C-alpha positions in Angstrom: 177.9 7.1 75.1 175.5 9.7 73.9 176.2 13.5 73.9 173.8 14.2 76.8 175.4 11.6 79.0 178.9 12.8 78.2 177.9 16.4 79.2 176.5 15.2 82.5 179.6 13.2 83.4 181.8 16.2 82.5 179.7 18.5 84.7 180.0 16.0 87.6 183.8 15.8 87.1 184.3 19.5 87.0 182.2 19.9 90.2 184.5 17.5 92.0 187.6 19.3 91.1 189.0 21.9 93.6 188.5 25.6 92.6 191.6 26.9 90.9 192.2 30.7 90.9 193.9 31.7 87.7 196.2 34.6 88.2 196.1 37.0 85.2 199.1 38.7 83.9 197.6 42.0 85.1 197.3 40.5 88.7 201.0 39.4 88.6 202.3 42.8 87.4 203.6 45.0 90.3 201.1 47.7 91.1 203.5 50.4 92.1 206.6 51.9 90.4 209.4 53.3 92.6 212.7 55.1 92.1 215.7 54.5 94.4 218.4 57.1 94.4 221.6 55.8 96.1 225.2 56.7 96.3 227.8 58.9 97.9 230.2 58.5 100.8 230.4 56.4 103.9 227.9 53.6 103.2 227.7 50.2 101.4 225.3 51.4 98.6 226.1 48.5 96.2 224.5 46.2 98.8 222.0 48.6 100.2 220.3 49.2 96.9 219.7 45.5 96.7 218.5 45.2 100.3 215.9 48.0 99.7 214.7 47.0 96.2 214.5 43.2 96.8 213.4 43.4 100.5 210.6 45.9 99.8 209.4 44.0 96.6 209.1 40.9 98.7 206.7 42.8 101.0 204.7 45.1 98.7 203.7 45.0 95.0 206.3 47.3 93.5 209.0 47.4 90.9 212.0 49.7 90.9 214.3 51.8 88.8 217.6 52.4 90.5 220.0 55.4 90.1 223.3 54.7 91.8 226.2 57.0 91.2 228.7 59.3 92.9 230.4 56.9 95.3 233.8 57.9 94.0 233.1 61.7 94.4 232.4 61.8 98.1 230.0 64.4 99.3 229.9 66.7 96.3 228.3 64.7 93.5 225.1 66.0 91.9 222.9 63.0 90.9 222.3 63.2 87.1 218.7 62.3 87.1 217.9 65.4 89.2 219.0 67.6 86.2 216.2 66.2 84.0 212.9 68.1 83.7 210.0 66.5 85.6 212.3 63.6 86.7 209.7 62.2 89.2 207.1 61.6 86.5 206.0 58.0 86.2 206.8 57.1 89.7 204.5 56.4 92.7 207.3 57.0 95.3 210.9 58.1 95.5 213.3 56.5 98.0 216.2 58.8 98.8 219.2 56.9 100.1 222.0 59.3 99.0 224.8 60.9 101.0 226.1 64.1 99.5 226.4 66.5 102.4 228.9 68.9 100.8 226.8 70.3 98.1 226.2 74.1 98.6 224.1 74.8 95.5 220.9 76.2 96.9 219.1 76.3 93.5 220.0 72.6 92.9 218.7 71.5 96.4 215.5 73.6 96.2 214.9 72.2 92.7 214.7 68.7 94.2 212.1 69.8 96.7 210.1 71.8 94.1 209.9 68.7 91.9 208.3 66.7 94.7 205.9 69.7 95.4 205.1 70.0 91.7 204.3 66.3 91.1 203.1 65.4 94.6 205.1 62.2 94.4 205.8 61.1 97.9 209.2 60.2 99.3 211.0 57.9 101.7 214.2 59.2 103.3 216.7 56.8 104.6 219.6 57.5 107.0 222.2 59.8 105.3 219.7 61.4 103.0 218.9 63.4 106.2 222.5 64.8 106.1 222.6 65.3 102.4 222.7 68.9 101.1 223.3 70.2 104.7 225.9 72.6 103.4 223.4 74.4 101.3 222.0 77.6 103.0 218.3 76.6 102.7 215.9 74.7 104.9 213.6 73.4 102.1 215.2 70.0 102.0 214.8 69.6 105.8 211.3 70.9 105.7 210.4 68.3 103.1 212.0 65.5 105.2 210.4 66.7 108.4 213.4 67.0 110.6 216.8 68.8 110.7 219.9 66.8 111.5 223.5 67.7 110.8 225.4 65.2 112.9 225.3 61.8 114.6 226.6 60.4 117.9 230.4 59.9 118.0 230.0 56.2 118.7 228.4 53.5 116.7 226.4 51.1 118.9 223.3 49.0 119.1 220.2 51.2 119.6 217.2 50.5 121.7 214.4 51.9 119.4 211.1 52.5 121.3 207.7 52.4 119.5 206.0 55.7 120.2 202.9 55.1 118.1 201.7 51.5 118.3 198.3 52.6 117.2 199.7 53.9 113.9 199.4 51.3 111.1 203.0 51.9 110.1 204.1 50.8 113.6 201.7 47.8 113.8 203.9 44.8 114.3 206.9 46.8 115.3 208.0 45.6 118.8 207.6 47.8 121.9 211.4 48.0 121.9 213.8 46.9 119.2 217.5 46.5 119.8 219.2 47.1 116.5 222.1 44.8 115.4 224.2 48.0 115.1 223.5 51.7 114.7 224.5 55.2 114.2 222.1 57.5 116.0 221.4 60.9 114.3 220.9 63.9 116.5 217.7 65.7 115.6 218.0 69.5 116.0 214.5 70.4 114.9 211.2 68.8 114.2 209.2 70.7 111.6 205.4 71.3 111.7 203.3 68.4 110.4 206.0 65.9 111.3 205.0 63.1 113.7 207.7 61.0 115.4 206.8 57.2 115.5 209.9 55.9 117.2 212.9 57.2 119.1 216.1 56.0 120.7 217.8 57.5 123.7 221.2 59.3 123.2 223.6 59.2 126.2 225.6 61.9 124.5 222.7 64.4 124.3 220.9 62.9 127.3 217.6 63.1 125.2 215.4 61.0 123.0 216.2 61.3 119.3 213.4 60.5 116.9 214.5 57.9 114.4 211.2 57.0 112.5 208.6 59.5 111.6 206.0 60.7 109.0 205.6 64.2 107.5 203.3 66.1 105.2 204.9 69.1 103.4 202.9 71.0 100.8 200.7 67.9 100.4 203.6 65.6 99.8 203.6 62.6 102.1 206.9 61.6 103.6 208.2 58.6 105.6 211.7 58.9 107.1 214.1 56.9 109.2 217.6 57.6 110.4 218.1 53.9 110.9 220.1 52.2 108.2 223.8 53.0 108.4 224.7 49.3 108.7 223.6 46.5 106.4 222.8 44.2 109.2 220.2 46.7 110.5 218.8 47.3 107.1 218.4 43.6 106.3 216.5 42.9 109.6 212.8 42.2 109.3 212.0 45.0 111.7 213.6 47.5 109.4 212.3 46.1 106.1 208.7 45.5 107.4 208.5 49.0 108.8 209.9 50.8 105.8 207.5 48.7 103.6 204.6 49.9 105.6 205.9 53.5 105.4 206.0 53.2 101.6 202.5 52.0 101.5 201.4 54.8 103.8 202.9 57.4 101.5 200.8 56.1 98.6 197.6 55.5 100.6 197.8 51.8 100.2 198.2 50.8 103.9 195.3 49.3 105.7 194.3 50.3 109.2 195.7 47.0 110.5 199.1 47.6 109.0 198.7 45.3 106.1 198.9 46.1 102.4 195.7 47.1 100.7 194.1 44.4 98.5 196.3 43.6 95.6 199.4 45.3 97.0 201.1 42.3 98.7 204.6 41.5 97.5 206.2 38.4 96.2 206.9 36.9 99.6 210.1 36.7 101.7 213.0 34.9 100.0 216.8 34.9 100.1 218.5 38.0 98.7 220.4 37.7 95.4 223.7 38.2 97.2 222.9 35.4 99.6 222.6 32.8 96.9 225.7 30.8 95.8 227.4 32.7 93.0 225.6 35.9 93.9 227.3 39.3 93.4 228.4 39.8 97.0 228.7 37.9 100.3 226.0 37.7 103.0 225.4 41.2 104.3 225.5 40.2 107.9 229.1 38.9 107.6 230.9 42.0 109.0 234.2 40.1 108.8 234.0 40.0 105.0 233.7 43.8 104.9 237.0 44.3 106.7 239.9 45.5 104.5 243.0 43.6 105.3 246.5 45.2 104.7 247.7 44.8 101.1 250.5 42.4 102.2 248.1 40.0 103.9 246.0 37.3 102.3 242.8 36.8 104.2 241.3 33.4 104.1 237.8 32.3 105.3 238.2 29.5 107.8 234.4 28.8 107.4 232.7 28.6 104.0 229.3 29.2 105.5 227.8 26.0 104.2 229.6 23.0 105.7 232.4 21.9 108.1 235.1 21.5 105.4 238.4 22.0 107.1 237.0 21.5 110.6 236.7 18.5 113.1 234.6 18.0 116.2 231.2 16.9 117.3 229.4 18.1 114.2 226.7 15.4 114.8 226.1 16.4 118.4 227.1 19.9 119.4 228.0 21.9 116.3 225.7 22.8 113.4 225.3 25.5 110.7 222.4 27.8 110.3 222.1 30.9 108.1 225.8 31.2 107.5 226.8 30.9 111.2 228.3 28.1 113.3 226.0 27.1 116.2 227.5 25.6 119.3 224.6 24.2 121.3 223.6 21.7 123.9 220.4 20.7 125.8 220.3 19.9 129.5 220.2 16.2 128.6 223.5 16.2 126.5 225.4 19.1 128.2 229.1 18.5 127.9 230.9 17.6 131.1 234.2 18.8 129.6 234.5 21.8 127.3 234.5 20.6 123.7 235.8 22.4 120.6 235.3 22.6 116.9 238.9 22.6 115.6 240.5 23.6 112.4 242.4 20.8 110.7 245.2 23.3 109.9 247.5 24.7 112.5 248.4 28.4 112.9 251.2 30.3 114.7 251.2 34.1 113.8 247.9 35.3 112.6 245.1 37.8 112.6 241.5 36.5 113.1 238.4 38.6 112.5 235.1 37.2 113.6 231.8 37.7 115.3 230.4 35.8 118.3 227.1 35.9 120.1 226.0 34.3 123.4 222.4 33.3 122.5 221.5 31.2 125.6 222.9 30.8 129.1 225.5 33.0 130.8 228.5 30.7 130.3 231.4 32.2 128.4 232.9 30.8 125.2 236.1 31.6 123.5 238.7 31.1 120.7 241.4 28.5 121.5 244.9 29.2 120.0 248.5 28.1 120.4 247.8 24.7 121.6 246.7 21.2 120.7 243.7 18.9 120.6 243.5 17.3 124.0 241.6 14.3 125.4 240.0 14.8 128.9 237.6 12.6 130.7 236.7 10.7 127.5 236.2 13.9 125.6 238.5 13.6 122.5 237.9 17.2 121.3 239.0 19.3 124.2 242.0 21.7 124.0 245.2 22.4 125.8 246.5 25.9 125.2 245.5 29.6 125.2 241.9 30.7 125.2 240.7 34.2 124.3 237.4 34.3 126.2 234.1 36.1 125.4 231.5 37.4 126.1 230.3 36.9 129.7 233.8 36.4 131.0 236.4 38.4 129.1 240.1 37.6 129.6 242.7 35.0 128.6 243.0 31.5 130.0 245.6 28.7 129.7 243.6 25.5 129.4 244.8 22.6 131.5 248.1 24.3 132.4 248.1 27.7 134.2 244.4 28.6 134.3 243.7 32.4 134.3 246.6 34.3 132.7 244.9 37.7 132.0 241.9 39.3 133.5 239.8 42.0 131.8 240.5 45.4 133.2 236.9 46.5 132.4 237.5 47.6 128.8 236.1 44.5 127.2 233.1 44.4 129.5 232.3 48.0 128.6 232.3 47.1 124.9 230.1 44.0 125.3 226.9 44.0 123.4 225.2 41.6 125.8 223.1 39.0 124.0 224.0 40.4 120.6 226.8 39.9 118.0 230.2 41.1 119.2 232.7 42.0 116.5 236.2 40.9 117.4 239.8 40.8 116.2 242.6 38.6 117.6 246.2 39.5 116.7 248.5 36.8 117.8 252.2 37.4 117.0 255.2 35.9 118.8 254.2 35.7 122.5 251.8 38.8 122.3 248.0 38.7 122.0 246.1 41.9 121.2 242.3 41.8 121.2 239.8 44.3 119.9 236.0 44.2 120.6 233.5 46.3 118.7 236.1 48.8 117.4 238.1 49.2 120.6 241.4 47.6 121.7 240.6 45.9 125.0 243.7 43.8 125.7 247.4 43.8 124.9 249.2 41.0 126.7 252.6 39.3 126.4 253.0 35.7 127.6 256.0 35.5 130.1 256.5 31.9 128.8 256.9 32.2 125.1 257.9 28.5 124.9 254.1 27.8 125.4 253.1 29.9 122.4 253.3 27.2 119.8 251.6 26.4 116.5 248.1 24.9 116.9 244.6 24.6 115.5 242.0 27.3 116.0 239.2 26.1 118.3 235.7 27.3 118.9 234.6 26.5 122.5 231.4 25.1 123.8 232.0 25.2 127.5 231.2 22.4 129.9 227.8 23.0 131.5 224.8 21.5 133.2 222.1 23.6 131.5 221.1 24.4 127.9 223.4 26.9 126.2 224.0 28.3 122.7 226.9 30.2 121.2 227.1 31.4 117.6 230.2 32.2 115.5 230.4 33.8 112.0 232.9 35.4 109.7 236.2 33.8 110.9 238.5 35.4 108.4 242.2 34.8 109.0 245.5 36.0 107.6 248.9 34.6 108.5 252.1 36.5 109.3 250.1 39.8 109.7 251.2 43.4 110.2 251.6 44.3 113.9 248.6 46.5 114.1 244.9 46.1 114.8 242.7 46.9 111.8 239.2 47.0 113.3 239.7 49.6 115.9 238.1 53.0 115.5 240.5 55.7 114.3 
């Protein structure tokens, strides 16, 4: 084959190949550099710094330095980096997620603000950073943020966040209303000039809307702020991470009018967080049960490993499945169970504390946790249950399955605590013939069985109620300790 012919063949072959874009090392390198300052009282900063750094890097082209210190010093720690001259140099944006409300040093606080004013480096303020340095007799920190807040509502609850600026690119893609998984609503005393609220949530305590997402411009420093973010499960939500990512891009003028990153500023793409991977440094953030501190004399054990049904029995091929670390109890109209069916622990329990979360995702039929009984066959259903049932969430109360029927009716306390359609955080304390029940931080039932002979050792059962329509109930957490102290540990002090 002569040289000319070989060149012609090579040209034809190259023309037939698909076009391959070669990504240069410069293209792959993050375009922005950010600093996250985290630490202080009252929040899970070891996890939150990972949620922010990893979650935002998945959405925008940015790499981070993280300063995390002062958790053991409460509200009085002075972050060391702030003592360095020109500490904001080299960064495109600073994320303030610290909680040091007790500092009274005016010169220190005003020095933080002056550094932003000197360098022009924009900032993102998250949740407790609004309450940081509130003891100092100066308004400069609050002017920089754009709002003044010194307190939050007494109760923690799911918030209905309303989009006030759907035409703003930061709020593009934010729903008209977002119900947060959990929340701690800050009371806004003052909105400073050049601050524009983007979202708000209504406060029953103040009987007024409280801004919870905003932008500000102070001395030519661009600011994005949100009071949302007390709880990890709120911070890990796409609604939160997507919005804060757009807020970061807005502060550095890299947000397009349609709410998308400017060319070249797209992140690495959504992926599991490091702490969600097997062997990661901490458990899945959404597992509230794992964050509960049990008494020193108790040995908490996870009934559910988050991956498979080891230690359980039931219709795992038909009604029960696992998704994102939760047990899903679900049926269609075609295979709806005629008799309530249960996923049962292989081990039996007598005196115990059980901490878990449950959510009614579809239908209005209640579910429950079965205790103090036994596996029971009924109408060809081998995995039904005879014994006590702690019901939730559409019908609160206690039931005695296939014996006495209703044995305790909710007096209204449980219904008041119900987060309808969302995760309810619950604790069952079963000792002797007494059942105490807490829902979302409040004790809602304390009942003693007049027939203690019926309170016997038995498996724990997760109920999928008999039905004629599609339904879905979700369970997660399920941390249990045996022979517990006689006190509820999840109730608000």
